[in-house]
Biopython code that builds the backbone (N, CA, C, O; Angstrom):
import numpy as np
from Bio.PDB.StructureBuilder import StructureBuilder

atoms = [
    (1, "GLU", "N", (6.175, -11.067, 8.053)),
    (1, "GLU", "CA", (7.295, -10.265, 7.565)),
    (1, "GLU", "C", (8.102, -11.054, 6.525)),
    (1, "GLU", "O", (8.528, -10.508, 5.508)),
    (2, "GLU", "N", (8.304, -12.347, 6.801)),
    (2, "GLU", "CA", (9.048, -13.193, 5.862)),
    (2, "GLU", "C", (8.346, -13.259, 4.500)),
    (2, "GLU", "O", (8.994, -13.184, 3.456)),
    (3, "GLU", "N", (7.034, -13.397, 4.522)),
    (3, "GLU", "CA", (6.263, -13.441, 3.277)),
    (3, "GLU", "C", (6.384, -12.120, 2.511)),
    (3, "GLU", "O", (6.562, -12.121, 1.293)),
    (4, "ARG", "N", (6.287, -11.010, 3.218)),
    (4, "ARG", "CA", (6.414, -9.694, 2.583)),
    (4, "ARG", "C", (7.801, -9.531, 1.956)),
    (4, "ARG", "O", (7.924, -9.021, 0.843)),
    (5, "ASN", "N", (8.824, -9.956, 2.656)),
    (5, "ASN", "CA", (10.189, -9.854, 2.127)),
    (5, "ASN", "C", (10.365, -10.700, 0.877)),
    (5, "ASN", "O", (11.033, -10.277, -0.067)),
    (6, "SER", "N", (9.777, -11.888, 0.858)),
    (6, "SER", "CA", (9.860, -12.752, -0.324)),
    (6, "SER", "C", (9.166, -12.104, -1.510)),
    (6, "SER", "O", (9.685, -12.115, -2.626)),
    (7, "TRP", "N", (7.983, -11.537, -1.263)),
    (7, "TRP", "CA", (7.260, -10.868, -2.346)),
    (7, "TRP", "C", (8.035, -9.652, -2.843)),
    (7, "TRP", "O", (8.157, -9.441, -4.050)),
    (8, "THR", "N", (8.556, -8.858, -1.921)),
    (8, "THR", "CA", (9.285, -7.641, -2.283)),
    (8, "THR", "C", (10.514, -7.960, -3.129)),
    (8, "THR", "O", (10.864, -7.194, -4.027)),
    (9, "ALA", "N", (11.162, -9.070, -2.852)),
    (9, "ALA", "CA", (12.373, -9.443, -3.592)),
    (9, "ALA", "C", (12.076, -9.731, -5.065)),
    (9, "ALA", "O", (12.923, -9.477, -5.922)),
    (10, "ASP", "N", (10.879, -10.259, -5.374)),
    (10, "ASP", "CA", (10.545, -10.607, -6.759)),
    (10, "ASP", "C", (9.026, -10.582, -6.946)),
    (10, "ASP", "O", (8.406, -11.634, -7.103)),
    (11, "PRO", "N", (8.423, -9.387, -6.929)),
    (11, "PRO", "CA", (6.958, -9.299, -6.922)),
    (11, "PRO", "C", (6.270, -9.877, -8.156)),
    (11, "PRO", "O", (5.128, -10.328, -8.064)),
    (12, "HIS", "N", (6.937, -9.875, -9.302)),
    (12, "HIS", "CA", (6.298, -10.342, -10.528)),
    (12, "HIS", "C", (6.277, -11.861, -10.649)),
    (12, "HIS", "O", (5.563, -12.404, -11.492)),
    (13, "HIS", "N", (7.050, -12.550, -9.818)),
    (13, "HIS", "CA", (7.110, -14.010, -9.894)),
    (13, "HIS", "C", (6.756, -14.693, -8.578)),
    (13, "HIS", "O", (6.867, -15.914, -8.471)),
    (14, "PHE", "N", (6.338, -13.938, -7.590)),
    (14, "PHE", "CA", (6.002, -14.507, -6.284)),
    (14, "PHE", "C", (4.704, -15.309, -6.389)),
    (14, "PHE", "O", (3.697, -14.793, -6.874)),
    (15, "THR", "N", (4.720, -16.549, -5.944)),
    (15, "THR", "CA", (3.527, -17.393, -5.973)),
    (15, "THR", "C", (3.218, -17.993, -4.606)),
    (15, "THR", "O", (2.275, -18.773, -4.477)),
    (16, "GLY", "N", (3.983, -17.649, -3.606)),
    (16, "GLY", "CA", (3.760, -18.208, -2.274)),
    (16, "GLY", "C", (2.726, -17.416, -1.504)),
    (16, "GLY", "O", (1.991, -16.610, -2.075)),
    (17, "GLY", "N", (2.675, -17.648, -0.220)),
    (17, "GLY", "CA", (1.822, -16.869, 0.656)),
    (17, "GLY", "C", (0.401, -17.371, 0.741)),
    (17, "GLY", "O", (0.015, -18.329, 0.071)),
    (18, "ARG", "N", (-0.363, -16.710, 1.571)),
    (18, "ARG", "CA", (-1.793, -17.004, 1.739)),
    (18, "ARG", "C", (-2.577, -15.953, 0.975)),
    (18, "ARG", "O", (-2.596, -14.786, 1.366)),
    (19, "TRP", "N", (-3.217, -16.350, -0.099)),
    (19, "TRP", "CA", (-3.967, -15.439, -0.950)),
    (19, "TRP", "C", (-5.425, -15.422, -0.504)),
    (19, "TRP", "O", (-5.985, -16.458, -0.148)),
    (20, "ARG", "N", (-6.024, -14.260, -0.524)),
    (20, "ARG", "CA", (-7.424, -14.099, -0.162)),
    (20, "ARG", "C", (-8.094, -13.199, -1.197)),
    (20, "ARG", "O", (-7.428, -12.435, -1.897)),
    (21, "TYR", "N", (-9.398, -13.299, -1.283)),
    (21, "TYR", "CA", (-10.103, -12.385, -2.172)),
    (21, "TYR", "C", (-11.449, -12.023, -1.552)),
    (21, "TYR", "O", (-11.975, -12.729, -0.692)),
    (22, "ILE", "N", (-11.978, -10.916, -2.014)),
    (22, "ILE", "CA", (-13.305, -10.489, -1.600)),
    (22, "ILE", "C", (-13.989, -9.852, -2.805)),
    (22, "ILE", "O", (-13.361, -9.116, -3.566)),
    (23, "VAL", "N", (-15.255, -10.134, -2.970)),
    (23, "VAL", "CA", (-16.055, -9.516, -4.015)),
    (23, "VAL", "C", (-16.948, -8.493, -3.318)),
    (23, "VAL", "O", (-17.806, -8.850, -2.511)),
    (24, "LEU", "N", (-16.739, -7.243, -3.633)),
    (24, "LEU", "CA", (-17.526, -6.179, -3.004)),
    (24, "LEU", "C", (-18.826, -5.963, -3.773)),
    (24, "LEU", "O", (-18.863, -6.022, -5.002)),
    (25, "LYS", "N", (-19.866, -5.718, -3.031)),
    (25, "LYS", "CA", (-21.171, -5.402, -3.622)),
    (25, "LYS", "C", (-21.364, -3.882, -3.570)),
    (25, "LYS", "O", (-20.685, -3.206, -2.797)),
    (26, "PRO", "N", (-22.273, -3.338, -4.374)),
    (26, "PRO", "CA", (-22.487, -1.890, -4.365)),
    (26, "PRO", "C", (-22.684, -1.358, -2.946)),
    (26, "PRO", "O", (-23.454, -1.910, -2.161)),
    (27, "GLY", "N", (-21.972, -0.274, -2.635)),
    (27, "GLY", "CA", (-22.066, 0.352, -1.326)),
    (27, "GLY", "C", (-21.040, -0.148, -0.327)),
    (27, "GLY", "O", (-20.878, 0.449, 0.737)),
    (28, "GLN", "N", (-20.348, -1.221, -0.642)),
    (28, "GLN", "CA", (-19.332, -1.753, 0.265)),
    (28, "GLN", "C", (-17.982, -1.117, -0.031)),
    (28, "GLN", "O", (-17.741, -0.613, -1.129)),
    (29, "SER", "N", (-17.115, -1.150, 0.959)),
    (29, "SER", "CA", (-15.746, -0.658, 0.772)),
    (29, "SER", "C", (-14.809, -1.556, 1.561)),
    (29, "SER", "O", (-15.241, -2.375, 2.372)),
    (30, "VAL", "N", (-13.539, -1.389, 1.312)),
    (30, "VAL", "CA", (-12.526, -2.182, 2.002)),
    (30, "VAL", "C", (-11.388, -1.248, 2.398)),
    (30, "VAL", "O", (-11.087, -0.287, 1.691)),
    (31, "PHE", "N", (-10.765, -1.537, 3.526)),
    (31, "PHE", "CA", (-9.647, -0.742, 4.033)),
    (31, "PHE", "C", (-8.448, -1.661, 4.216)),
    (31, "PHE", "O", (-8.572, -2.741, 4.794)),
    (32, "PHE", "N", (-7.310, -1.244, 3.735)),
    (32, "PHE", "CA", (-6.064, -1.990, 3.907)),
    (32, "PHE", "C", (-5.120, -1.185, 4.779)),
    (32, "PHE", "O", (-5.018, 0.033, 4.633)),
    (33, "MET", "N", (-4.442, -1.849, 5.671)),
    (33, "MET", "CA", (-3.393, -1.210, 6.467)),
    (33, "MET", "C", (-2.243, -0.828, 5.540)),
    (33, "MET", "O", (-2.101, -1.428, 4.475)),
    (34, "PRO", "N", (-1.415, 0.154, 5.910)),
    (34, "PRO", "CA", (-0.282, 0.536, 5.071)),
    (34, "PRO", "C", (0.594, -0.669, 4.743)),
    (34, "PRO", "O", (0.924, -1.472, 5.617)),
    (35, "GLY", "N", (0.959, -0.779, 3.485)),
    (35, "GLY", "CA", (1.851, -1.849, 3.055)),
    (35, "GLY", "C", (1.160, -3.151, 2.713)),
    (35, "GLY", "O", (1.829, -4.133, 2.388)),
    (36, "THR", "N", (-0.173, -3.186, 2.778)),
    (36, "THR", "CA", (-0.887, -4.414, 2.428)),
    (36, "THR", "C", (-0.745, -4.661, 0.931)),
    (36, "THR", "O", (-1.096, -3.810, 0.113)),
    (37, "ILE", "N", (-0.240, -5.808, 0.591)),
    (37, "ILE", "CA", (-0.073, -6.174, -0.811)),
    (37, "ILE", "C", (-1.457, -6.520, -1.351)),
    (37, "ILE", "O", (-2.166, -7.343, -0.772)),
    (38, "HIS", "N", (-1.839, -5.890, -2.459)),
    (38, "HIS", "CA", (-3.162, -6.134, -3.004)),
    (38, "HIS", "C", (-3.203, -5.895, -4.505)),
    (38, "HIS", "O", (-2.330, -5.237, -5.072)),
    (39, "CYS", "N", (-4.216, -6.435, -5.124)),
    (39, "CYS", "CA", (-4.466, -6.245, -6.545)),
    (39, "CYS", "C", (-5.970, -6.061, -6.697)),
    (39, "CYS", "O", (-6.743, -6.694, -5.979)),
    (40, "VAL", "N", (-6.390, -5.216, -7.609)),
    (40, "VAL", "CA", (-7.808, -4.918, -7.780)),
    (40, "VAL", "C", (-8.241, -5.328, -9.186)),
    (40, "VAL", "O", (-7.595, -4.987, -10.177)),
    (41, "PHE", "N", (-9.342, -6.063, -9.247)),
    (41, "PHE", "CA", (-9.978, -6.423, -10.511)),
    (41, "PHE", "C", (-11.397, -5.878, -10.459)),
    (41, "PHE", "O", (-11.990, -5.786, -9.384)),
    (42, "ARG", "N", (-11.929, -5.526, -11.584)),
    (42, "ARG", "CA", (-13.313, -5.067, -11.610)),
    (42, "ARG", "C", (-14.032, -5.694, -12.799)),
    (42, "ARG", "O", (-13.410, -6.048, -13.801)),
    (43, "VAL", "N", (-15.344, -5.826, -12.674)),
    (43, "VAL", "CA", (-16.133, -6.338, -13.798)),
    (43, "VAL", "C", (-16.405, -5.190, -14.747)),
    (43, "VAL", "O", (-16.634, -4.062, -14.310)),
    (44, "ARG", "N", (-16.384, -5.459, -16.017)),
    (44, "ARG", "CA", (-16.572, -4.401, -17.008)),
    (44, "ARG", "C", (-18.040, -4.024, -17.198)),
    (44, "ARG", "O", (-18.337, -2.963, -17.746)),
    (45, "GLN", "N", (-18.955, -4.876, -16.753)),
    (45, "GLN", "CA", (-20.372, -4.612, -16.976)),
    (45, "GLN", "C", (-20.899, -3.455, -16.137)),
    (45, "GLN", "O", (-21.942, -2.889, -16.467)),
    (46, "HIS", "N", (-20.211, -3.091, -15.066)),
    (46, "HIS", "CA", (-20.711, -2.061, -14.164)),
    (46, "HIS", "C", (-19.662, -0.975, -13.964)),
    (46, "HIS", "O", (-18.459, -1.231, -14.012)),
    (47, "GLN", "N", (-20.147, 0.242, -13.738)),
    (47, "GLN", "CA", (-19.227, 1.321, -13.420)),
    (47, "GLN", "C", (-18.615, 1.064, -12.050)),
    (47, "GLN", "O", (-19.265, 0.517, -11.158)),
    (48, "THR", "N", (-17.379, 1.459, -11.898)),
    (48, "THR", "CA", (-16.676, 1.240, -10.637)),
    (48, "THR", "C", (-16.016, 2.543, -10.211)),
    (48, "THR", "O", (-15.399, 3.231, -11.023)),
    (49, "LEU", "N", (-16.149, 2.872, -8.946)),
    (49, "LEU", "CA", (-15.441, 4.009, -8.374)),
    (49, "LEU", "C", (-14.419, 3.449, -7.402)),
    (49, "LEU", "O", (-14.779, 2.810, -6.414)),
    (50, "ALA", "N", (-13.176, 3.682, -7.674)),
    (50, "ALA", "CA", (-12.115, 3.193, -6.792)),
    (50, "ALA", "C", (-11.263, 4.378, -6.368)),
    (50, "ALA", "O", (-10.783, 5.143, -7.205)),
    (51, "LEU", "N", (-11.082, 4.521, -5.081)),
    (51, "LEU", "CA", (-10.262, 5.595, -4.541)),
    (51, "LEU", "C", (-9.131, 4.977, -3.740)),
    (51, "LEU", "O", (-9.325, 3.996, -3.022)),
    (52, "GLY", "N", (-7.982, 5.543, -3.865)),
    (52, "GLY", "CA", (-6.849, 5.095, -3.067)),
    (52, "GLY", "C", (-6.287, 6.277, -2.322)),
    (52, "GLY", "O", (-6.450, 7.428, -2.727)),
    (53, "GLY", "N", (-5.643, 5.987, -1.262)),
    (53, "GLY", "CA", (-5.056, 7.075, -0.502)),
    (53, "GLY", "C", (-4.105, 6.527, 0.534)),
    (53, "GLY", "O", (-3.943, 5.315, 0.671)),
    (54, "HIS", "N", (-3.501, 7.398, 1.236)),
    (54, "HIS", "CA", (-2.563, 7.011, 2.284)),
    (54, "HIS", "C", (-3.191, 7.373, 3.623)),
    (54, "HIS", "O", (-3.350, 8.547, 3.957)),
    (55, "VAL", "N", (-3.538, 6.358, 4.369)),
    (55, "VAL", "CA", (-4.121, 6.547, 5.691)),
    (55, "VAL", "C", (-3.058, 6.165, 6.704)),
    (55, "VAL", "O", (-2.481, 5.079, 6.646)),
    (56, "LEU", "N", (-2.812, 7.061, 7.617)),
    (56, "LEU", "CA", (-1.741, 6.823, 8.587)),
    (56, "LEU", "C", (-2.301, 6.901, 9.995)),
    (56, "LEU", "O", (-3.015, 7.844, 10.338)),
    (57, "GLN", "N", (-1.975, 5.908, 10.805)),
    (57, "GLN", "CA", (-2.373, 5.900, 12.207)),
    (57, "GLN", "C", (-1.123, 6.092, 13.049)),
    (57, "GLN", "O", (-0.038, 5.658, 12.664)),
    (58, "TRP", "N", (-1.273, 6.738, 14.193)),
    (58, "TRP", "CA", (-0.120, 6.964, 15.071)),
    (58, "TRP", "C", (0.584, 5.653, 15.397)),
    (58, "TRP", "O", (1.812, 5.595, 15.447)),
    (59, "SER", "N", (-0.191, 4.614, 15.617)),
    (59, "SER", "CA", (0.385, 3.327, 16.010)),
    (59, "SER", "C", (1.123, 2.632, 14.878)),
    (59, "SER", "O", (1.795, 1.626, 15.108)),
    (60, "ASP", "N", (1.012, 3.150, 13.655)),
    (60, "ASP", "CA", (1.591, 2.478, 12.488)),
    (60, "ASP", "C", (2.682, 3.286, 11.783)),
    (60, "ASP", "O", (3.083, 2.932, 10.674)),
    (61, "ILE", "N", (3.162, 4.353, 12.396)),
    (61, "ILE", "CA", (4.133, 5.207, 11.710)),
    (61, "ILE", "C", (5.411, 4.438, 11.363)),
    (61, "ILE", "O", (5.940, 4.585, 10.261)),
    (62, "ARG", "N", (5.901, 3.635, 12.281)),
    (62, "ARG", "CA", (7.137, 2.882, 12.010)),
    (62, "ARG", "C", (6.956, 1.936, 10.823)),
    (62, "ARG", "O", (7.809, 1.878, 9.938)),
    (63, "ARG", "N", (5.848, 1.197, 10.804)),
    (63, "ARG", "CA", (5.578, 0.275, 9.690)),
    (63, "ARG", "C", (5.419, 1.057, 8.390)),
    (63, "ARG", "O", (5.933, 0.644, 7.350)),
    (64, "TRP", "N", (4.709, 2.186, 8.441)),
    (64, "TRP", "CA", (4.509, 3.011, 7.259)),
    (64, "TRP", "C", (5.853, 3.461, 6.681)),
    (64, "TRP", "O", (6.057, 3.438, 5.468)),
    (65, "MET", "N", (6.764, 3.869, 7.566)),
    (65, "MET", "CA", (8.078, 4.322, 7.105)),
    (65, "MET", "C", (8.850, 3.166, 6.463)),
    (65, "MET", "O", (9.550, 3.373, 5.472)),
    (66, "GLN", "N", (8.735, 1.967, 7.008)),
    (66, "GLN", "CA", (9.380, 0.799, 6.417)),
    (66, "GLN", "C", (8.829, 0.535, 5.008)),
    (66, "GLN", "O", (9.578, 0.190, 4.094)),
    (67, "VAL", "N", (7.523, 0.702, 4.850)),
    (67, "VAL", "CA", (6.893, 0.512, 3.539)),
    (67, "VAL", "C", (7.410, 1.557, 2.553)),
    (67, "VAL", "O", (7.765, 1.218, 1.424)),
    (68, "VAL", "N", (7.456, 2.804, 2.962)),
    (68, "VAL", "CA", (7.951, 3.875, 2.089)),
    (68, "VAL", "C", (9.394, 3.585, 1.653)),
    (68, "VAL", "O", (9.722, 3.710, 0.473)),
    (69, "LEU", "N", (10.242, 3.205, 2.592)),
    (69, "LEU", "CA", (11.641, 2.906, 2.256)),
    (69, "LEU", "C", (11.738, 1.731, 1.285)),
    (69, "LEU", "O", (12.544, 1.761, 0.355)),
    (70, "ALA", "N", (10.920, 0.697, 1.495)),
    (70, "ALA", "CA", (10.926, -0.457, 0.585)),
    (70, "ALA", "C", (10.474, -0.047, -0.806)),
    (70, "ALA", "O", (11.020, -0.527, -1.799)),
    (71, "GLN", "N", (9.484, 0.834, -0.892)),
    (71, "GLN", "CA", (8.994, 1.290, -2.192)),
    (71, "GLN", "C", (10.016, 2.157, -2.916)),
    (71, "GLN", "O", (10.089, 2.130, -4.145)),
    (72, "ILE", "N", (10.792, 2.913, -2.182)),
    (72, "ILE", "CA", (11.853, 3.713, -2.804)),
    (72, "ILE", "C", (12.934, 2.790, -3.356)),
    (72, "ILE", "O", (13.446, 3.017, -4.453)),
    (73, "LYS", "N", (13.282, 1.752, -2.600)),
    (73, "LYS", "CA", (14.321, 0.801, -3.034)),
    (73, "LYS", "C", (13.898, -0.010, -4.248)),
    (73, "LYS", "O", (14.720, -0.303, -5.116)),
    (74, "ASN", "N", (12.620, -0.376, -4.315)),
    (74, "ASN", "CA", (12.149, -1.270, -5.368)),
    (74, "ASN", "C", (10.875, -0.704, -5.977)),
    (74, "ASN", "O", (9.787, -0.896, -5.434)),
    (75, "SER", "N", (11.003, -0.016, -7.087)),
    (75, "SER", "CA", (9.848, 0.639, -7.709)),
    (75, "SER", "C", (8.840, -0.358, -8.270)),
    (75, "SER", "O", (7.727, 0.033, -8.620)),
    (76, "ALA", "N", (9.206, -1.650, -8.366)),
    (76, "ALA", "CA", (8.292, -2.667, -8.900)),
    (76, "ALA", "C", (7.192, -3.030, -7.907)),
    (76, "ALA", "O", (6.243, -3.716, -8.284)),
    (77, "ILE", "N", (7.288, -2.591, -6.646)),
    (77, "ILE", "CA", (6.284, -2.986, -5.659)),
    (77, "ILE", "C", (5.227, -1.916, -5.431)),
    (77, "ILE", "O", (4.396, -2.050, -4.533)),
    (78, "THR", "N", (5.249, -0.863, -6.228)),
    (78, "THR", "CA", (4.228, 0.179, -6.107)),
    (78, "THR", "C", (3.937, 0.759, -7.483)),
    (78, "THR", "O", (4.769, 0.681, -8.387)),
    (79, "ASN", "N", (2.758, 1.337, -7.635)),
    (79, "ASN", "CA", (2.418, 1.974, -8.910)),
    (79, "ASN", "C", (2.544, 3.491, -8.810)),
    (79, "ASN", "O", (1.959, 4.230, -9.602)),
    (80, "GLU", "N", (3.300, 3.931, -7.848)),
    (80, "GLU", "CA", (3.493, 5.364, -7.607)),
    (80, "GLU", "C", (4.985, 5.696, -7.727)),
    (80, "GLU", "O", (5.839, 4.895, -7.345)),
    (81, "ASP", "N", (5.283, 6.861, -8.251)),
    (81, "ASP", "CA", (6.675, 7.301, -8.344)),
    (81, "ASP", "C", (7.102, 7.838, -6.982)),
    (81, "ASP", "O", (6.923, 9.020, -6.686)),
    (82, "MET", "N", (7.662, 6.967, -6.166)),
    (82, "MET", "CA", (8.007, 7.324, -4.793)),
    (82, "MET", "C", (9.170, 8.312, -4.718)),
    (82, "MET", "O", (9.339, 8.979, -3.697)),
    (83, "ARG", "N", (9.964, 8.419, -5.764)),
    (83, "ARG", "CA", (11.056, 9.401, -5.739)),
    (83, "ARG", "C", (10.495, 10.813, -5.643)),
    (83, "ARG", "O", (11.116, 11.700, -5.058)),
    (84, "ARG", "N", (9.309, 11.014, -6.225)),
    (84, "ARG", "CA", (8.679, 12.337, -6.173)),
    (84, "ARG", "C", (7.798, 12.508, -4.942)),
    (84, "ARG", "O", (7.836, 13.550, -4.288)),
    (85, "SER", "N", (7.008, 11.488, -4.626)),
    (85, "SER", "CA", (6.016, 11.657, -3.568)),
    (85, "SER", "C", (6.536, 11.361, -2.161)),
    (85, "SER", "O", (6.071, 11.967, -1.197)),
    (86, "ALA", "N", (7.481, 10.449, -2.030)),
    (86, "ALA", "CA", (7.955, 10.064, -0.689)),
    (86, "ALA", "C", (8.466, 11.246, 0.129)),
    (86, "ALA", "O", (8.090, 11.370, 1.294)),
    (87, "PRO", "N", (9.306, 12.120, -0.430)),
    (87, "PRO", "CA", (9.768, 13.254, 0.388)),
    (87, "PRO", "C", (8.620, 14.120, 0.914)),
    (87, "PRO", "O", (8.685, 14.622, 2.036)),
    (88, "LYS", "N", (7.582, 14.292, 0.114)),
    (88, "LYS", "CA", (6.428, 15.087, 0.543)),
    (88, "LYS", "C", (5.687, 14.385, 1.682)),
    (88, "LYS", "O", (5.314, 15.019, 2.669)),
    (89, "TYR", "N", (5.477, 13.073, 1.540)),
    (89, "TYR", "CA", (4.804, 12.312, 2.595)),
    (89, "TYR", "C", (5.604, 12.347, 3.891)),
    (89, "TYR", "O", (5.055, 12.600, 4.964)),
    (90, "VAL", "N", (6.890, 12.096, 3.786)),
    (90, "VAL", "CA", (7.733, 12.039, 4.984)),
    (90, "VAL", "C", (7.778, 13.400, 5.680)),
    (90, "VAL", "O", (7.724, 13.465, 6.908)),
    (91, "LEU", "N", (7.876, 14.477, 4.918)),
    (91, "LEU", "CA", (7.877, 15.819, 5.506)),
    (91, "LEU", "C", (6.558, 16.097, 6.233)),
    (91, "LEU", "O", (6.563, 16.636, 7.339)),
    (92, "ALA", "N", (5.439, 15.735, 5.621)),
    (92, "ALA", "CA", (4.137, 15.952, 6.255)),
    (92, "ALA", "C", (4.023, 15.163, 7.557)),
    (92, "ALA", "O", (3.535, 15.685, 8.560)),
    (93, "VAL", "N", (4.470, 13.914, 7.543)),
    (93, "VAL", "CA", (4.402, 13.085, 8.752)),
    (93, "VAL", "C", (5.356, 13.609, 9.816)),
    (93, "VAL", "O", (5.018, 13.615, 11.000)),
    (94, "ALA", "N", (6.535, 14.046, 9.413)),
    (94, "ALA", "CA", (7.496, 14.603, 10.374)),
    (94, "ALA", "C", (6.907, 15.829, 11.087)),
    (94, "ALA", "O", (7.107, 16.007, 12.288)),
    (95, "LYS", "N", (6.178, 16.674, 10.338)),
    (95, "LYS", "CA", (5.549, 17.840, 10.946)),
    (95, "LYS", "C", (4.462, 17.419, 11.940)),
    (95, "LYS", "O", (4.329, 18.023, 13.005)),
    (96, "LEU", "N", (3.692, 16.394, 11.600)),
    (96, "LEU", "CA", (2.657, 15.890, 12.511)),
    (96, "LEU", "C", (3.280, 15.344, 13.793)),
    (96, "LEU", "O", (2.798, 15.605, 14.896)),
    (97, "VAL", "N", (4.348, 14.590, 13.629)),
    (97, "VAL", "CA", (5.025, 13.994, 14.799)),
    (97, "VAL", "C", (5.608, 15.093, 15.688)),
    (97, "VAL", "O", (5.482, 15.045, 16.911)),
    (98, "LYS", "N", (6.241, 16.074, 15.066)),
    (98, "LYS", "CA", (6.830, 17.173, 15.833)),
    (98, "LYS", "C", (5.752, 17.951, 16.589)),
    (98, "LYS", "O", (5.940, 18.317, 17.749)),
    (99, "ALA", "N", (4.635, 18.197, 15.931)),
    (99, "ALA", "CA", (3.541, 18.942, 16.555)),
    (99, "ALA", "C", (2.916, 18.173, 17.712)),
    (99, "ALA", "O", (2.439, 18.767, 18.679)),
    (100, "ARG", "N", (2.923, 16.875, 17.606)),
    (100, "ARG", "CA", (2.329, 16.047, 18.681)),
    (100, "ARG", "C", (3.246, 15.985, 19.864)),
    (100, "ARG", "O", (2.924, 15.340, 20.862)),
]
sb = StructureBuilder()
sb.init_structure("model")
sb.init_model(0)
sb.init_chain("A")
sb.init_seg("    ")
for serial, (resi, resn, name, xyz) in enumerate(atoms, 1):
    if name == "N":
        sb.init_residue(resn, " ", resi, " ")
    sb.init_atom(name, np.array(xyz, "f"), 0.0, 1.0, " ", f" {name:<3s}", serial, name[0])
structure = sb.get_structure()
């Protein structure tokens, strides 16, 4: 949590933390939990299909909401306009929670 807070405070100049990388081969995929800080690079020699989405697990709703709130506060930590999309996401999740 401390590392995430440090990155969130100044994402463009953060150099701390434990950095990891993976090189995916054709047919492989990777899954990140909500709020996982990541960057994607691709080689230009090959076509690349990259899909992103919001995957939510019941056990992670609280963390997901913390991520959404952090992204609304600091637009530099996401490449999505959370002012437009966050209300839609939160409403959809609220309906799921109520139905459950």
